[in-house]
Structures are given as structure tokens and as C-alpha cells.
C-alpha positions in Angstrom: -4.6 -0.3 17.2 -4.0 3.2 18.1 -4.6 5.5 14.6 -2.1 8.7 13.4 -4.7 10.5 15.9 -3.7 7.8 18.8 -7.3 6.6 18.8 -8.1 3.1 19.2 -10.5 1.8 16.4 -13.7 2.2 18.2 -13.2 5.7 18.9 -12.0 6.1 14.9 -13.3 3.2 13.1 -12.4 5.3 9.6 -8.8 4.9 10.7 -8.9 1.5 11.2 -10.9 0.7 8.3 -8.5 2.6 5.9 -5.4 1.2 8.0 -6.7 -2.3 7.6 -7.5 -2.0 3.8 -11.4 -2.6 4.7 -12.8 0.8 3.0 -10.8 0.5 0.0 -9.1 -2.9 -2.1 -5.6 -0.5 -2.8 -3.2 -1.6 -5.3 0.1 -0.6 -6.0 0.6 -0.2 -9.8 3.7 -0.4 -12.3 4.8 -1.1 -15.6 7.6 -1.4 -17.2 7.9 -0.3 -21.2 10.3 -0.5 -24.2 9.2 2.9 -25.1 8.3 6.3 -23.4 4.9 6.3 -26.0 2.5 3.9 -26.6 2.1 4.3 -30.1 5.9 3.5 -30.4 6.3 0.9 -27.8 5.1 -1.9 -25.6 4.2 -2.8 -22.0 7.0 -5.2 -21.2 5.3 -6.4 -17.8 3.2 -4.8 -15.1 2.6 -5.5 -11.3 -0.5 -4.6 -9.3 0.5 -5.3 -5.5 -1.9 -5.6 -2.6 -1.6 -6.3 1.2 -1.6 -10.1 0.2 -1.5 -10.8 -3.5 1.2 -9.5 -6.1 -0.8 -9.7 -9.4 2.4 -9.7 -12.6 2.6 -10.9 -15.9 6.1 -10.5 -18.0 5.7 -11.5 -22.1 7.1 -14.1 -23.0 9.8 -14.5 -25.9 7.0 -16.2 -28.0 4.6 -13.4 -28.0 7.4 -11.0 -29.2 8.5 -13.5 -31.9 5.3 -14.6 -33.2 4.4 -10.2 -33.0 1.8 -10.9 -30.0 3.3 -8.4 -28.1 1.4 -7.2 -25.2 -2.1 -8.3 -26.0 -2.4 -11.0 -23.6 -0.8 -9.5 -21.1 -3.5 -6.6 -21.9 -6.1 -8.8 -21.5 -5.2 -10.0 -17.8 -4.2 -6.9 -16.8 -7.8 -5.7 -17.5 -8.9 -8.2 -15.5 -6.3 -8.0 -12.8 -7.0 -3.8 -11.9 -10.6 -4.8 -11.5 -9.6 -6.8 -8.0 -9.0 -2.9 -6.6 -10.8 0.0 -5.7 -8.3 2.3 -5.9 -4.6 2.0 -7.0 -1.1 3.7 -5.8 1.4 5.0 -8.6 4.4 6.8 -9.0 4.4 9.0 -12.3 1.3 7.3 -12.7 -0.8 10.4 -14.0 1.8 11.0 -16.7 3.2 8.0 -17.6 1.4 4.5 -16.1 -1.8 5.1 -16.9 -1.8 6.7 -20.3 0.4 4.3 -21.7 -1.9 1.6 -20.2 -5.1 3.3 -21.7 -3.1 3.4 -25.0 -2.1 0.0 -25.2 -5.5 -1.2 -24.5 -7.4 0.7 -27.0 -5.0 0.0 -30.0 -5.9 -3.9 -28.8 -9.5 -3.0 -28.4 -9.8 -4.0 -24.8 -11.9 -3.1 -21.8 -9.5 -0.8 -19.9 -11.9 0.6 -16.9 -13.7 3.5 -17.9 -14.2 6.6 -15.7 -15.0 6.0 -11.7 -14.4 2.5 -12.1 -11.2 2.0 -10.7 -9.8 5.5 -8.5 -6.2 6.6 -9.1 -3.7 8.5 -6.4 -0.1 9.4 -7.8 2.6 9.3 -5.1 4.6 11.5 -7.4 2.3 14.4 -6.8 2.8 14.6 -3.0 6.6 14.0 -3.3 6.4 17.2 -5.9 4.3 19.7 -4.1 4.6 18.9 -0.5 8.7 17.9 -0.2 12.0 19.7 -1.4 14.1 17.1 -2.4 16.7 17.4 -5.1 15.4 14.6 -7.5 11.5 13.7 -7.4 12.7 9.8 -9.2 11.8 7.2 -6.7 15.2 5.8 -6.4 16.1 9.2 -4.6 13.1 9.6 -2.8 13.0 6.0 -1.3 16.3 6.0 0.0 15.3 9.5 1.6 12.6 7.7 3.7 14.7 4.7 4.6 13.4 2.4 1.8 16.1 -0.2 0.5 17.0 0.8 -3.0 16.1 -1.1 -5.8 19.0 -4.4 -6.4 18.0 -4.6 -10.1 18.6 -1.5 -11.9 17.9 -1.2 -15.5 20.6 -0.2 -18.4 19.9 -0.2 -22.5 21.8 -3.4 -22.9 18.8 -5.2 -20.8 16.6 -3.5 -22.8 17.6 -4.9 -26.2 17.4 -7.7 -24.9 13.9 -7.8 -24.0 13.3 -6.7 -27.4 14.6 -9.8 -29.0 13.0 -11.9 -26.9 15.5 -12.9 -24.4 14.0 -15.0 -21.4 16.4 -14.0 -18.7 16.2 -10.6 -19.5 12.4 -10.4 -19.2 12.9 -12.0 -16.1 15.3 -9.2 -14.6 12.8 -6.6 -16.0 10.1 -8.3 -14.1 12.3 -8.6 -11.1 13.0 -4.8 -11.4 8.9 -4.2 -11.5 8.4 -5.7 -8.3 11.1 -3.9 -6.6 9.3 -1.1 -7.5 6.0 -1.6 -6.9 7.5 -3.0 -2.9 9.0 0.4 -2.5 6.0 2.3 -3.5 3.7 0.6 -0.9 6.2 1.4 1.7 6.8 5.3 0.3 2.8 5.2 0.4 3.0 4.3 3.9 5.0 7.2 5.2 3.2 9.8 3.2 -0.1 9.3 2.4 -0.9 11.1 5.8 0.2 14.4 3.7 -2.4 14.7 1.6 -5.8 14.4 0.9 -7.3 11.2 -0.7 -9.8 12.6 -3.6 -12.0 10.3 -6.2 -9.9 11.0 -9.7 -10.5 8.4 -12.0 -8.1 6.1 -13.5 
């Protein structure tokens, strides 16, 4: 083992712990939604990736047809998120986290309270530390040599999801999984350019 300072794990044990996820349990979080606002939209799927496991859930056609929508999905999310000390998102400060909180409050579910889980938004590193023509993950990832998404979304897929089309929902989940894989790879490239704070989810 050699850390970014070119020392071994005995000389720099904190670097060793950080790289091997011994200090914190870190997850890479992303959601897909039907709308950009939590009062008019619902969550179609979520993924949280750990170094060894992928926590994921997508709506079922039955949940859409019966009007349950994202209630059961968010029940599972509230359990899954507690497996982590910190989640990494991309544009999560403005979108993913507020949307999740809004939907959980709507369903009266136990979204993590202040300081229960920490949160870091990789988008802010790209915004303030780099100068690219666009900060979208689909642009940023290829710049760092990270493979682009293979399952791009379009309005037709969204409409099919809202009608409970099983194939479209599966497509959205695949897209969601690709996003967290890209996010994890990006985080490994850029995390050294910022201080990891104690911001709460």
C-alpha cells in the first residue's frame, strides 16, 4: 500500500483507513424521478453503491397502478441509507437529497435526521475546482476517462414508466446503476482536491 503522499499504511494509517473504507462506510447515491419537484413527482428508482454491494430499488408496475407510488420504495431506502456513515452524490445538495427528504416527509417516513448520515456533493468539487464547458456527469465522466452511460434516457421512456411499463422501469434502473458506477469512479479521481467535511444529509 502507498497513499497519495507515497507513504505506507504504518506511516500514514489514516490514509490507509480512508482508502480501505475503514474510517467511514461510504455509499454512492443517485435517484431517478418522474419530475423535478417532490410535490408533483415521485421517485422511480434509487441506487446506493458500497465497495462490496449495490442497494437498489425500482417501482413495480403494481405500485404505480394501485397508487402506492414510491411509498414502499422509500421505506426500503430509509433502511438502506443507515448502512452508511456518508453518501456521495452528484448535484445531490440541490436535487437528490431534498427530493428524497420531501417524499419521505410526505409519506411520514423516517428520513435520517441531522448528523445521522453525512453527505458530500461531488458536483461542488467540479464547479469550484475545475473548468469544463458543462458540469453534467455525462460530460465530466468522459473527461476523466470514465466510460459514458450506455442507457441514455429520453421522454418516451419516462412516459412509459409513468404508465407502469415494466421494461421501461427496468431500463431506468439500469441507467441509475450506471450513474452510481460513474460517480464512484469520478470520486476516486477528484476527492483529493477537497476537504471532507461534516455536512449532514
